[in-house]
C-alpha positions as a Markdown table, in Angstrom:
| # | Residue | x | y | z |
|---|---|---|---|---|
| 1 | Met | 0.0 | 0.0 | 0.0 |
| 2 | Gly | 2.8 | 2.4 | 0.9 |
| 3 | Phe | 4.7 | 1.6 | -2.4 |
| 4 | Lys | 1.5 | 2.4 | -4.4 |
| 5 | Asn | 1.1 | 5.7 | -2.6 |
| 6 | Leu | 4.8 | 6.5 | -3.2 |
| 7 | Ile | 4.3 | 5.9 | -7.0 |
| 8 | Ser | 1.3 | 8.2 | -6.9 |
| 9 | Ser | 3.3 | 10.9 | -5.2 |
| 10 | Lys | 6.0 | 10.5 | -7.9 |
| 11 | Lys | 3.3 | 11.1 | -10.5 |
| 12 | Ile | 2.2 | 14.2 | -8.8 |
| 13 | Leu | 5.7 | 15.5 | -8.6 |
| 14 | Ser | 6.2 | 14.9 | -12.3 |
| 15 | Leu | 3.0 | 16.7 | -13.1 |
| 16 | Leu | 4.0 | 19.6 | -10.8 |
| 17 | Ala | 7.3 | 19.8 | -12.6 |
| 18 | Val | 5.6 | 20.0 | -16.0 |
| 19 | Phe | 3.3 | 22.8 | -14.7 |
| 20 | Met | 6.3 | 24.7 | -13.3 |
| 21 | Leu | 8.2 | 24.4 | -16.6 |
| 22 | Leu | 5.1 | 25.4 | -18.6 |
| 23 | Gly | 4.4 | 28.4 | -16.4 |
| 24 | Thr | 8.0 | 29.6 | -16.5 |
| 25 | Ser | 8.1 | 29.3 | -20.3 |
| 26 | Met | 4.8 | 31.3 | -20.5 |
| 27 | Leu | 6.1 | 34.1 | -18.3 |
| 28 | Phe | 9.4 | 34.1 | -20.2 |
| 29 | Ala | 7.5 | 34.4 | -23.5 |
| 30 | Gln | 5.3 | 37.2 | -22.2 |
| 31 | Gly | 8.3 | 39.0 | -20.9 |
| 32 | Thr | 10.1 | 38.7 | -24.2 |
| 33 | Glu | 7.1 | 39.8 | -26.1 |
| 34 | Ser | 6.7 | 42.8 | -23.9 |
| 35 | Ala | 10.4 | 43.7 | -24.2 |
| 36 | Gly | 10.2 | 43.4 | -28.0 |
| 37 | Ala | 7.0 | 45.5 | -28.4 |
| 38 | Thr | 8.5 | 48.8 | -27.2 |
| 39 | Ala | 6.5 | 50.8 | -29.7 |
| 40 | Ser | 3.1 | 49.5 | -28.5 |
| 41 | Pro | 0.6 | 51.9 | -26.9 |
| 42 | Ala | 0.6 | 52.5 | -23.2 |
| 43 | Ala | -2.9 | 51.0 | -22.9 |
| 44 | Asp | -1.7 | 47.7 | -24.5 |
| 45 | Ala | 1.3 | 47.6 | -22.2 |
| 46 | Val | -0.9 | 48.0 | -19.1 |
| 47 | Lys | -3.3 | 45.3 | -20.4 |
| 48 | Asp | -0.4 | 42.9 | -21.1 |
| 49 | Asn | 1.1 | 43.5 | -17.7 |
| 50 | Gly | -2.3 | 42.9 | -16.0 |
| 51 | Leu | -2.7 | 39.6 | -17.9 |
| 52 | Ala | 0.8 | 38.6 | -17.0 |
| 53 | Thr | 0.3 | 39.4 | -13.3 |
| 54 | Ala | -3.1 | 37.5 | -13.2 |
| 55 | Gly | -1.5 | 34.5 | -14.9 |
| 56 | Tyr | 1.4 | 34.6 | -12.5 |
| 57 | Tyr | -0.8 | 34.5 | -9.4 |
| 58 | Ile | -3.1 | 31.8 | -10.9 |
| 59 | Leu | 0.0 | 29.7 | -11.6 |
| 60 | Leu | 1.3 | 30.4 | -8.1 |
| 61 | Phe | -2.0 | 29.3 | -6.6 |
| 62 | Leu | -1.9 | 26.1 | -8.5 |
| 63 | Ile | 1.6 | 25.4 | -7.5 |
| 64 | Val | 0.8 | 26.0 | -3.8 |
| 65 | Cys | -2.2 | 23.6 | -4.1 |
| 66 | Phe | 0.0 | 20.9 | -5.7 |
| 67 | Val | 2.7 | 21.4 | -3.0 |
| 68 | Ile | 0.1 | 21.0 | -0.2 |
| 69 | Gly | -1.3 | 17.9 | -2.0 |
| 70 | Ile | 2.2 | 16.4 | -2.3 |
| 71 | Val | 3.0 | 17.1 | 1.4 |
| 72 | Gly | -0.2 | 15.4 | 2.3 |
| 73 | Lys | 0.6 | 12.4 | 0.2 |
| 74 | Ile | 4.1 | 12.1 | 1.7 |
| 75 | Leu | 2.7 | 12.3 | 5.2 |
| 76 | Arg | 0.1 | 9.7 | 4.3 |
| 77 | Val | 2.8 | 7.3 | 3.0 |
| 78 | Phe | 4.8 | 7.9 | 6.2 |
| 79 | Asp | 1.8 | 7.2 | 8.3 |
| 80 | Leu | 1.0 | 3.9 | 6.5 |
| 81 | Thr | 4.7 | 2.9 | 6.8 |
| 82 | Gln | 4.6 | 3.5 | 10.5 |
| 83 | Gln | 1.5 | 1.3 | 10.8 |
| 84 | Ile | 3.1 | -1.5 | 8.7 |
| 85 | Gln | 6.1 | -1.5 | 11.0 |
| 86 | Gly | 3.9 | -1.6 | 14.1 |
| 87 | Lys | 4.9 | 1.8 | 15.3 |
| 88 | Glu | 2.7 | 4.7 | 16.5 |
| 89 | Pro | 1.0 | 6.5 | 13.5 |
| 90 | Ile | 0.9 | 10.3 | 13.3 |
| 91 | Asn | -1.4 | 11.8 | 15.9 |
| 92 | Trp | -3.4 | 14.1 | 13.6 |
| 93 | Asn | -5.3 | 15.6 | 16.4 |
| 94 | Asn | -2.1 | 16.9 | 17.9 |
| 95 | Val | -1.0 | 18.1 | 14.5 |
| 96 | Met | -4.2 | 20.0 | 14.0 |
| 97 | Gly | -4.1 | 21.5 | 17.5 |
| 98 | Ile | -0.5 | 22.8 | 16.9 |
| 99 | Cys | -1.6 | 24.2 | 13.5 |
| 100 | Cys | -4.4 | 26.1 | 15.3 |
| 101 | Leu | -1.8 | 27.7 | 17.6 |
| 102 | Ile | 0.5 | 28.5 | 14.7 |
| 103 | Phe | -2.5 | 30.1 | 12.9 |
| 104 | Leu | -3.3 | 32.2 | 16.0 |
| 105 | Ile | 0.3 | 33.5 | 16.2 |
| 106 | Ala | 0.5 | 34.1 | 12.4 |
| 107 | Gly | -2.9 | 35.8 | 12.4 |
| 108 | Gly | -2.0 | 38.0 | 15.4 |
| 109 | Tyr | 1.2 | 39.1 | 13.6 |
| 110 | Ala | -0.7 | 39.7 | 10.4 |
| 111 | Ala | -3.2 | 41.9 | 12.3 |
| 112 | Tyr | -0.3 | 43.8 | 13.9 |
| 113 | Trp | 1.4 | 44.3 | 10.5 |
| 114 | Glu | -1.9 | 45.5 | 9.0 |
| 115 | Phe | -2.2 | 48.2 | 11.7 |
| 116 | Lys | 1.5 | 49.2 | 11.5 |
| 117 | Val | 1.8 | 49.4 | 7.7 |
| 118 | His | -1.7 | 50.4 | 6.5 |
| 119 | Gly | -2.4 | 52.3 | 9.7 |
| 120 | Ala | 0.2 | 54.8 | 8.7 |
| 121 | Met | -1.8 | 55.5 | 5.5 |
| 122 | Ile | -4.9 | 56.9 | 7.2 |
| 123 | Leu | -5.8 | 60.5 | 6.8 |
| 124 | Pro | -4.3 | 63.2 | 9.0 |
| 125 | Asp | -6.3 | 65.1 | 11.5 |
| 126 | Ala | -9.7 | 66.2 | 10.2 |
| 127 | Ala | -9.7 | 69.8 | 8.8 |
| 128 | Ser | -13.4 | 70.4 | 9.4 |
| 129 | Glu | -15.6 | 70.9 | 12.4 |
| 130 | His | -17.8 | 67.9 | 11.8 |
| 131 | Gly | -14.8 | 65.8 | 10.7 |
| 132 | Val | -13.5 | 65.7 | 14.3 |
| 133 | Lys | -16.8 | 64.1 | 15.4 |
| 134 | Ile | -16.7 | 61.6 | 12.6 |
| 135 | Asp | -13.1 | 60.6 | 13.6 |
| 136 | Glu | -14.2 | 60.1 | 17.2 |
| 137 | Met | -17.1 | 57.9 | 16.1 |
| 138 | Phe | -14.7 | 55.9 | 13.8 |
| 139 | Trp | -12.0 | 55.3 | 16.5 |
| 140 | Thr | -14.6 | 54.4 | 19.2 |
| 141 | Thr | -16.1 | 51.8 | 16.9 |
| 142 | Thr | -12.6 | 50.5 | 15.9 |
| 143 | Val | -11.3 | 50.2 | 19.5 |
| 144 | Leu | -14.4 | 48.3 | 20.8 |
| 145 | Thr | -14.6 | 45.9 | 17.8 |
| 146 | Met | -10.9 | 45.2 | 18.0 |
| 147 | Ile | -11.1 | 44.3 | 21.7 |
| 148 | Val | -13.9 | 41.9 | 20.9 |
| 149 | Phe | -11.9 | 40.5 | 17.9 |
| 150 | Val | -8.7 | 39.9 | 19.9 |
| 151 | Ile | -10.6 | 38.2 | 22.8 |
| 152 | Thr | -12.7 | 35.9 | 20.6 |
| 153 | Gln | -9.8 | 34.8 | 18.3 |
| 154 | Ile | -7.6 | 34.0 | 21.3 |
| 155 | Leu | -10.4 | 32.0 | 22.9 |
| 156 | Leu | -11.3 | 30.3 | 19.6 |
| 157 | Phe | -7.9 | 28.9 | 18.7 |
| 158 | Thr | -6.8 | 28.3 | 22.3 |
| 159 | Phe | -9.9 | 26.2 | 22.9 |
| 160 | Leu | -9.3 | 24.3 | 19.7 |
| 161 | Phe | -5.8 | 23.4 | 20.9 |
| 162 | Arg | -6.7 | 22.8 | 24.6 |
| 163 | Tyr | -9.7 | 20.6 | 23.9 |
| 164 | Arg | -8.4 | 18.6 | 20.9 |
| 165 | Tyr | -9.5 | 15.0 | 20.8 |
| 166 | Asn | -7.9 | 12.7 | 23.3 |
| 167 | Ala | -9.0 | 9.1 | 23.7 |
| 168 | Lys | -8.3 | 9.2 | 27.4 |
| 169 | Arg | -10.6 | 12.1 | 28.0 |
| 170 | Arg | -14.3 | 12.1 | 28.0 |
| 171 | Gly | -16.3 | 15.0 | 26.5 |
| 172 | His | -19.0 | 16.7 | 28.4 |
| 173 | Phe | -22.1 | 17.8 | 26.4 |
| 174 | Leu | -24.1 | 20.8 | 27.5 |
| 175 | Pro | -27.3 | 20.8 | 25.4 |
| 176 | His | -28.5 | 24.0 | 27.1 |
| 177 | Asn | -27.1 | 26.5 | 29.7 |
| 178 | Asn | -29.0 | 29.6 | 30.6 |
| 179 | Thr | -25.9 | 31.4 | 32.0 |
| 180 | Ile | -24.0 | 30.9 | 28.8 |
| 181 | Glu | -27.0 | 32.0 | 26.7 |
| 182 | Lys | -27.3 | 35.2 | 28.8 |
| 183 | Val | -23.6 | 36.0 | 28.6 |
| 184 | Trp | -23.3 | 35.7 | 24.8 |
| 185 | Thr | -26.6 | 37.6 | 24.3 |
| 186 | Ile | -26.2 | 40.4 | 26.8 |
| 187 | Ala | -22.5 | 41.2 | 26.3 |
| 188 | Pro | -22.8 | 41.8 | 22.5 |
| 189 | Ala | -26.1 | 43.7 | 23.1 |
| 190 | Ile | -24.3 | 46.0 | 25.5 |
| 191 | Val | -21.4 | 46.7 | 23.1 |
| 192 | Leu | -23.7 | 47.3 | 20.1 |
| 193 | Thr | -26.0 | 49.5 | 22.2 |
| 194 | Ile | -23.0 | 51.7 | 23.2 |
| 195 | Leu | -21.9 | 51.9 | 19.5 |
| 196 | Val | -25.5 | 52.8 | 18.3 |
| 197 | Ile | -26.1 | 55.4 | 21.0 |
| 198 | Phe | -22.7 | 57.0 | 20.6 |
| 199 | Gly | -23.2 | 57.0 | 16.8 |
| 200 | Phe | -26.7 | 58.4 | 17.0 |
| 201 | Phe | -25.7 | 61.4 | 19.1 |
| 202 | Thr | -22.5 | 62.0 | 17.0 |
| 203 | Trp | -24.5 | 61.9 | 13.8 |
| 204 | Gln | -27.1 | 64.2 | 15.3 |
| 205 | Lys | -24.4 | 66.8 | 16.0 |
| 206 | Ile | -23.0 | 66.4 | 12.5 |
| 207 | Thr | -26.4 | 66.8 | 10.7 |
| 208 | Asp | -27.2 | 69.8 | 12.8 |
| 209 | Asn | -24.4 | 71.5 | 10.9 |
| 210 | Val | -24.8 | 70.0 | 7.5 |
| 211 | Asp | -28.6 | 69.9 | 7.0 |
| 212 | Ala | -31.1 | 72.7 | 6.5 |
| 213 | Lys | -31.8 | 73.0 | 10.2 |
| 214 | Gly | -28.3 | 74.3 | 10.9 |
| 215 | Glu | -27.1 | 77.9 | 10.7 |
| 216 | Pro | -27.3 | 79.5 | 7.2 |
| 217 | Ala | -24.1 | 79.0 | 5.2 |
| 218 | Ser | -21.8 | 82.0 | 4.9 |
| 219 | Ile | -21.0 | 81.0 | 1.2 |
| 220 | Asn | -23.1 | 79.1 | -1.3 |
| 221 | Ile | -21.0 | 77.3 | -4.0 |
| 222 | Asp | -22.4 | 75.3 | -6.9 |
| 223 | Ile | -20.3 | 72.3 | -7.8 |
| 224 | Thr | -21.3 | 70.4 | -11.0 |
| 225 | Gly | -19.9 | 67.1 | -12.2 |
| 226 | His | -19.7 | 65.9 | -15.7 |
| 227 | Gln | -17.4 | 63.5 | -17.6 |
| 228 | Phe | -14.7 | 64.3 | -16.6 |
| 229 | Ala | -14.4 | 67.5 | -14.6 |
| 230 | Trp | -15.9 | 69.6 | -11.8 |
| 231 | Glu | -17.3 | 73.0 | -12.6 |
| 232 | Leu | -17.5 | 75.7 | -9.8 |
| 233 | Arg | -19.9 | 78.7 | -9.5 |
| 234 | Tyr | -19.7 | 81.4 | -6.8 |
| 235 | Pro | -22.3 | 84.0 | -6.0 |
| 236 | Gly | -21.4 | 87.6 | -6.8 |
| 237 | Lys | -22.0 | 90.8 | -4.8 |
| 238 | Asp | -25.6 | 89.9 | -4.3 |
| 239 | Ala | -24.5 | 86.8 | -2.4 |
| 240 | Arg | -27.1 | 84.7 | -4.3 |
| 241 | Leu | -26.8 | 82.2 | -7.1 |
| 242 | Gly | -29.0 | 82.4 | -10.1 |
| 243 | Ala | -31.2 | 79.6 | -11.3 |
| 244 | Thr | -30.1 | 76.8 | -13.7 |
| 245 | Asn | -31.9 | 74.6 | -16.1 |
| 246 | Tyr | -30.4 | 71.6 | -17.9 |
| 247 | Lys | -32.3 | 72.6 | -21.1 |
| 248 | Leu | -30.2 | 75.7 | -21.3 |
| 249 | Val | -26.9 | 73.8 | -21.4 |
| 250 | Thr | -24.8 | 74.7 | -24.5 |
| 251 | Gly | -21.2 | 74.8 | -25.4 |
| 252 | Ile | -20.9 | 78.3 | -24.1 |
| 253 | Asn | -23.4 | 78.1 | -21.2 |
| 254 | Lys | -22.1 | 74.8 | -19.9 |
| 255 | Leu | -23.9 | 75.0 | -16.6 |
| 256 | Gly | -27.3 | 75.9 | -18.1 |
| 257 | Ile | -27.5 | 79.1 | -16.1 |
| 258 | Asn | -30.7 | 81.0 | -16.6 |
| 259 | Phe | -29.6 | 84.5 | -17.4 |
| 260 | Lys | -33.2 | 85.8 | -17.3 |
| 261 | Asp | -32.8 | 85.4 | -13.5 |
| 262 | Lys | -31.3 | 88.7 | -12.3 |
| 263 | Tyr | -29.4 | 86.9 | -9.5 |
| 264 | Ser | -27.3 | 85.1 | -12.2 |
| 265 | Tyr | -25.8 | 88.3 | -13.7 |
| 266 | Asp | -22.9 | 88.4 | -11.3 |
| 267 | Asp | -22.3 | 84.7 | -10.7 |
| 268 | Leu | -18.6 | 84.0 | -10.8 |
| 269 | Gln | -16.6 | 81.1 | -12.3 |
| 270 | Ala | -13.5 | 79.7 | -10.7 |
| 271 | Asp | -11.0 | 77.0 | -11.5 |
| 272 | Thr | -9.9 | 76.5 | -7.8 |
| 273 | Met | -12.2 | 76.2 | -4.8 |
| 274 | Val | -11.1 | 78.9 | -2.4 |
| 275 | Ile | -12.9 | 79.0 | 0.9 |
| 276 | Pro | -12.4 | 81.1 | 4.1 |
| 277 | Val | -11.5 | 79.3 | 7.3 |
| 278 | Arg | -14.1 | 78.8 | 10.0 |
| 279 | Lys | -16.9 | 79.9 | 7.8 |
| 280 | Ser | -19.9 | 77.7 | 7.0 |
| 281 | Ile | -19.7 | 76.5 | 3.4 |
| 282 | Arg | -22.7 | 75.0 | 1.5 |
| 283 | Leu | -21.9 | 72.9 | -1.5 |
| 284 | Asn | -24.8 | 72.6 | -3.9 |
| 285 | Ile | -24.1 | 69.4 | -5.8 |
| 286 | His | -25.2 | 68.6 | -9.3 |
| 287 | Ala | -24.4 | 66.1 | -12.1 |
| 288 | Gln | -25.1 | 66.5 | -15.8 |
| 289 | Asp | -24.6 | 63.0 | -17.2 |
| 290 | Val | -23.8 | 60.0 | -14.8 |
| 291 | Ile | -23.5 | 59.6 | -11.1 |
| 292 | His | -20.4 | 61.2 | -9.6 |
| 293 | Ser | -19.4 | 61.7 | -6.0 |
| 294 | Val | -18.0 | 64.8 | -4.3 |
| 295 | Tyr | -15.2 | 63.5 | -2.1 |
| 296 | Met | -13.1 | 65.9 | 0.0 |
| 297 | Pro | -11.2 | 63.4 | 2.3 |
| 298 | His | -9.5 | 65.9 | 4.6 |
| 299 | Phe | -12.8 | 67.6 | 5.4 |
| 300 | Arg | -14.6 | 64.2 | 5.7 |
| 301 | Val | -17.1 | 65.3 | 3.0 |
| 302 | Gln | -18.6 | 62.8 | 0.6 |
| 303 | Leu | -21.9 | 63.0 | -1.2 |
| 304 | Asn | -23.2 | 61.6 | -4.5 |
| 305 | Ala | -23.8 | 63.9 | -7.4 |
| 306 | Val | -26.9 | 62.4 | -9.1 |
| 307 | Pro | -28.4 | 63.7 | -12.4 |
| 308 | Gly | -31.7 | 65.3 | -11.9 |
| 309 | Leu | -31.4 | 65.2 | -8.1 |
| 310 | Pro | -29.6 | 68.2 | -6.6 |
| 311 | Thr | -28.1 | 67.6 | -3.2 |
| 312 | Phe | -26.0 | 69.7 | -0.8 |
| 313 | Phe | -23.5 | 69.4 | 2.0 |
| 314 | Lys | -22.5 | 72.0 | 4.6 |
| 315 | Phe | -19.2 | 72.0 | 6.4 |
| 316 | Lys | -16.9 | 74.4 | 8.2 |
| 317 | Pro | -13.1 | 74.2 | 7.5 |
| 318 | Thr | -10.9 | 74.7 | 10.5 |
| 319 | Ile | -7.3 | 74.4 | 9.2 |
| 320 | Thr | -6.0 | 76.6 | 6.4 |
| 321 | Thr | -3.9 | 75.2 | 3.6 |
| 322 | Ala | -0.8 | 77.1 | 4.9 |
| 323 | Glu | -1.3 | 75.6 | 8.4 |
| 324 | Met | -1.8 | 72.1 | 7.0 |
| 325 | Arg | 1.4 | 72.4 | 5.0 |
| 326 | Ile | 3.3 | 73.2 | 8.2 |
| 327 | Lys | 1.6 | 70.5 | 10.1 |
| 328 | Leu | 2.4 | 67.8 | 7.5 |
| 329 | Asn | 5.8 | 69.3 | 6.7 |
| 330 | Lys | 4.8 | 69.3 | 3.0 |
| 331 | Pro | 5.3 | 72.8 | 1.3 |
| 332 | Asn | 3.4 | 71.8 | -1.8 |
| 333 | Phe | 0.4 | 70.2 | 0.0 |
| 334 | Glu | -3.1 | 71.0 | -1.4 |
| 335 | Tyr | -6.6 | 69.9 | -0.4 |
| 336 | Glu | -8.5 | 68.3 | -3.2 |
| 337 | Ile | -11.9 | 67.5 | -4.5 |
| 338 | Leu | -12.0 | 64.0 | -6.0 |
| 339 | Cys | -14.7 | 61.9 | -7.6 |
| 340 | Asn | -15.4 | 58.8 | -5.5 |
| 341 | Lys | -17.6 | 57.0 | -8.2 |
| 342 | Ile | -16.0 | 55.2 | -11.1 |
| 343 | Cys | -17.8 | 57.4 | -13.8 |
| 344 | Gly | -15.9 | 56.4 | -16.9 |
| 345 | Gly | -12.6 | 55.9 | -18.6 |
| 346 | Gln | -11.1 | 59.2 | -17.4 |
| 347 | His | -12.5 | 59.1 | -13.9 |
| 348 | Tyr | -9.0 | 59.9 | -12.5 |
| 349 | Asn | -9.1 | 63.3 | -14.1 |
| 350 | Met | -12.0 | 64.5 | -11.9 |
| 351 | Lys | -9.8 | 66.6 | -9.5 |
| 352 | Lys | -10.0 | 70.1 | -8.2 |
| 353 | Ile | -7.7 | 72.0 | -5.8 |
| 354 | Val | -9.3 | 73.3 | -2.6 |
| 355 | Arg | -7.5 | 76.1 | -0.9 |
| 356 | Val | -8.5 | 77.2 | 2.7 |
| 357 | Val | -7.5 | 80.8 | 3.4 |
| 358 | Thr | -8.1 | 83.6 | 5.8 |
| 359 | Glu | -11.1 | 85.9 | 5.3 |
| 360 | Ala | -9.0 | 88.7 | 4.0 |
| 361 | Glu | -7.3 | 86.4 | 1.5 |
| 362 | Tyr | -10.6 | 85.1 | 0.4 |
| 363 | Gln | -12.0 | 88.6 | -0.3 |
| 364 | Gly | -9.0 | 89.5 | -2.3 |
| 365 | Trp | -9.3 | 86.3 | -4.4 |
| 366 | Ile | -13.1 | 86.6 | -5.0 |
| 367 | Ala | -12.7 | 90.1 | -6.3 |
| 368 | Gln | -10.4 | 88.8 | -9.1 |
| 369 | Gln | -12.8 | 86.1 | -10.4 |
| 370 | Lys | -14.6 | 86.6 | -13.7 |
| 371 | Pro | -18.4 | 86.4 | -14.2 |
| 372 | Tyr | -20.1 | 83.6 | -16.2 |
| 373 | Leu | -22.0 | 86.4 | -18.1 |
| 374 | Thr | -19.1 | 87.4 | -20.4 |
| 375 | Asp | -19.5 | 89.4 | -23.6 |
| 376 | Lys | -19.3 | 86.2 | -25.6 |
| 377 | Val | -22.2 | 84.7 | -23.6 |
| 378 | Lys | -24.2 | 87.9 | -24.0 |
| 379 | Lys | -23.7 | 87.9 | -27.7 |
| 380 | Ser | -24.7 | 84.2 | -28.1 |
| 381 | Leu | -27.8 | 84.7 | -26.0 |
| 382 | Asn | -28.8 | 88.1 | -27.6 |
| 383 | Phe | -28.7 | 89.3 | -24.0 |
| 384 | Ala | -28.4 | 93.0 | -24.9 |
| 385 | Ala | -31.3 | 92.9 | -27.3 |
| 386 | Glu | -33.6 | 91.1 | -24.8 |
| 387 | Lys | -32.7 | 93.7 | -22.2 |
| 388 | Lys | -33.6 | 96.6 | -24.4 |
| 389 | Glu | -36.9 | 95.0 | -25.2 |
| 390 | Val | -37.7 | 94.5 | -21.6 |
| 391 | Gln | -37.0 | 98.1 | -20.5 |
| 392 | Pro | -39.6 | 99.9 | -22.8 |
| 393 | Asn | -42.2 | 97.5 | -21.6 |
| 394 | Arg | -41.4 | 98.3 | -18.0 |
| 395 | Leu | -41.7 | 102.1 | -18.9 |
| 396 | Ala | -45.0 | 101.5 | -20.5 |
| 397 | Leu | -46.3 | 99.7 | -17.5 |
| 398 | Asn | -45.1 | 102.6 | -15.2 |
| 399 | Asn | -46.9 | 105.1 | -17.4 |
């Protein structure tokens, strides 16, 4: 029996060698092809690299599976040989128990590595008023769940090792125990209740600031997403934004601003979002084609931009760009608006710089911005002619 298993193991080894040779030749061929095709487009290169990487990991997975199978066969042959010779076979219960301890240690180290490496990639301190509360809620949830995770995993794998099968020990069966039922029902209920209550009050404080019940925003800014850019519109001296209508969108009037609305005459266009520190900012969010998502990670702001469904988000920045540069020791640091929905092939282009400045700096910047109602727009819309027609009518009505 042992000899037959040994022959079978040799067959598996031979098959594994063939797979390894085949995989090596495939990877070598792909590498040679990629090296030879230096004039190919970048997109083709990325595609080839992606296929090569996927093929590499699939091959690696198959090799690992075969190695595990071979090790199992070898151990099985050894076990049968021990039985034939009248010796003690492998105690698989002890083997599995030790494997559980190894898995616990390896898993614990993996969790530690995850926190140490990826934990360093989290965002810096929140730069908005409500962002601080969101971070508090996040860390409270993380700490409580991690305590439960560590305790349960240690108990799980320690019990698997401690109470592995032993022929000399009898098992005790507990079909029902009220104390145990109460513990594993009440304990999670208490933890979840703490999280829910804490989250509820934190979210209530956040929404008091961001929804319509909060204080009126100091500045209203329209942000409109389309493939593949963000468009910004600021109010002028009247501090009010004019109406828009998607039916009015043209190559010149890209936001569909209704210039029959007098509040739209002084609306300003901007390439960079500049906002004053410690002032309430309301973002009026629009989309013209597909779903986008306004994402400002440092301010903990994210909200979908849905075509036909205007939404808004209010926040109050607390750290200027200059202060954040000093804090991070990055002289070229800039806040950003990103799109957090994969909206098409050039989704990565949907970026806009956000600059938080003092009130004086903001007033100086806003005074230099140009209105949407340029001479070119006026000419295309026959704005001057329409205005002349309206004025006599008004005089006639007054007479």
